[in-house]
Phi, psi and omega in degrees: 000159185297158178302147188246131172210147183213145177298134180305325180295322177292320179299319179292319181292334183298329184300331180240013181298136186261354179302144188301327177299327178289324176300319179291319182297325179295331175296324180286324176300315179295324180296317180295322178298328182279321186263335184074013181293149186263000176209167178237128178251118174265143178226145167232142182250150182221126175260102189278038175281346175223176180293149178303137177241177191295333178295328177297315176300318182302321181293319179291318180298313182293319179297322178296325178294319177295320179299316179296320178296320179295317179299323180290316180299325185259007184053035177058031181275350181243123178300142178229150174222151176237122179253127170261109189256131179253123177279057188275006174263358176299150176283142177283108186269334178209161182273123177299154183280338190250040178229155176280174171051051184299329181298324179299317179291320180300327180285350183236025177299148177078357174274155174304145183304330179278001174247001179267130179302150182281116180293342178274344177073023183247346184223174183290336182205167177296319178298317180296321178299311183290327174298318180295322178296319178298312183293324179302315182286318179298322177293323180299327179272356178076024178295144175263108185207164171246134179265133176232136178256131177302319180302313181293320181294318178293312187287330182282348182092003182299329181264358191304312184299319181286326176297320177294327177292322176299319179296318179297326184251035182306313183296322179293321177295317178297325180295330176285316189282319190301319179297342182271356187254153171293157184304317181297319181288320184294335181293333183241006188287142168216142177293338181266137175242102179288148172271129182295125183292344181258306185274339184079005181288148170278112191269129172257090187225156174294151177260122181283326184207139175252119182250092183295320184297325181259355180067038183228166173232147179249133183210169181236143174287118183295339181279324185247342184081359182288138181268144179226147173244118190239130173295144176275354181257172172070016179083013178276346177210159174226175181259151168304156196294325180290312172298326179296318179300314179295317179301319181295317177304316183289313185295321183269341184076047184286133180255338185208130174207132177274164174203153178292160182300332181289351182252014182304312181295323179294321178299317180297314180296315180296325176296320177295322178293319178302318178293324177296335178272002176088021182230164178265127178295160182289163168291155184212177184208125179259114180262157179283165186271156173272145181242149176275188184294343179265002181083013179263149179300135177284148184222135180290334179281325178283329181076020177277172185076188181269145169272166177304311184292329179294318177299315185288346174288333186241346182218172184274158174303322181295325179292325176294317178297323178295320177302320180289325181292318188293126169042063184293344179266009176245138176294137184226141174289130179248086183221170186302328186287352178272349187293308184304317182297321181288329174298313182287324177298320178299314180300321180293314179298320181294322181294325183281335193305311186300328184271004183269155175281177187301316182297315180292325178298319181287345174264355179277126183306328185295334176297320182282325181291331185246027177051042175084002182225071180295147177286166175289144177290145174276122180255144183241123182064223180267002183250200179268209179290151174281122183298149177298322179300323178294317178298321179298318179290326178294316176300319184297311183283333176283342179052052184227153172243019181254112179304330181297328179294318178296320179296332176298317177294316183297318182294326178294324179284321181222087186304334183280349185277144178202166176302332181283320181277338182228069184296327179291321176296322179297320177297321178295323178300315180293320177297320182296317179300315182290318181294318178299314182299317189270334187232315189285308186300316180296337184265356182293150177223100178274146177228157178281146180282149170287173180299319180295317180293321179298319179296318180294319180293321177296321177296320179297318179299315179296320180294319179294333179301332179281353181251021186313128178080358183289141171237022180270104185298328182289316179295320180290322177295322178298320179295318178298319179294319181300317178295317179298322181294327180288324188254329183225062181290150174270105184265008181286342183086355181280337184233124178226153175281166181303333181269009175092354178287164179301153175279195183245132179292146177299338179303327180296319183284324175293331174296312180300313184291316185291322185272321184268329185246349181070027183231157176282331180227167181196188183279172171301119196290326177298321178293323178297314180298320180299323181279315184284326181114140181296309182295323178295322178293322177296322177293324178296317178298317180298319180293325178292316182293330180278349183090359184295321181300312180295321180294318180296320181290322177298320178294322178297315181296323179293323180294332178287332180284328186303310179299325181293319180294323180294000000 
């Protein structure tokens, strides 16, 4: 991992930092005091029976955040490692829904994933393909980790000593597992799954005899009745997943591993097995599950919810990491509509970071997302970053899918800005174009103005005419407020201007957004005018008042129906 250095003020603040990664890290500090161990091993597990999904990334990202918090608490005086472990020796029990060449997989059911041909045709096995997909993404994010394959660990003998211990304590392991099983399952259950020497299948069969002295198990093929004696070492057998999880903790010396809320009971059982093997189970954290747009748990075999690449098509890596950081103990919808808010929240947190004191910095998500070293925010003109929501609205009113058109508006507002000087903004511009095309434009709802609203918009156009060429967002916002105060004053007394005059009703802004942008909400309107242009905004108002905006959108929606009907 990279060299570690931290400001003394941050190190002092870390002792009482309340962010959840620090709460987890303190559990590890206490564990070391209890065990006297000289290093900490973090682990994340991956079941490669389906393509890697976004939840897999979330587990690695969150575990990395705890690791960084631990390094800060201990001033990096204790070595740490993070292992990304793939359960690729599991038998393929069913064909995933989101892969090609399903017949090929169906012909190889029950074989270890690393013995199943790759339906994509790019790797030696289905397990190897999915492992590569996982590593590709983790590498893309710059995670510091070691990859371990269950197949390699079993076959190389790395697990042999612990597997023999499981064999020696077979009865104790069974005593943990049997009460958790249905009567029918418990009658044939064994923690060991031998690999069939002929078919290569991972066999779920009763064990006739446990031979501790020879390190073998005796079992029968249910199809032929033939008896086999199989070593539990050297990759000739593997463990059922709960005993396997415990065995791995013991064999590798795992100190910390997260798990989803749906695995709470499994964590408890595996912890009991680890203790039966004479070891202490790792510290842990149970996070809530991600839900798709229908409120259902996302599944790598179903392929529902967002994929890693789908999020990155419309949002930044940092916004995805922020999604993982936020409220990990609460169930969250993982759908396209959460992306824009997380992009903008990240920009806001990054903008605030430099001016915060040590305590606030350690509570700022960007400290955790960037391993304690957030980059400088990209500033545009005299302000901060241009919000993603603003870019989406700019794309919408410009009605363009050409990033160069957006850059034309941006340069007029900030002549010094370019894709070369502001690469992060350029990425946002491309994301905005794609997101607008696929999600925003089809969902827009333009409406015609009432007589009162039309009068206010005409007044706004005339008022903006006096601001010709201005790119000052504050002056333009003041003009927008003056018009709003004339037509939609807030008479409740709750909102007043600094000079004591009435404030402006929210109705004025919903009028602007609904009629000009086709949205229920929108950006700070003065900032939007500064970016889009005064004359362009006046032309937009004219098109709204003439009905052209609503007519153009209706024609667009009709054009989308035509191909479907055909």
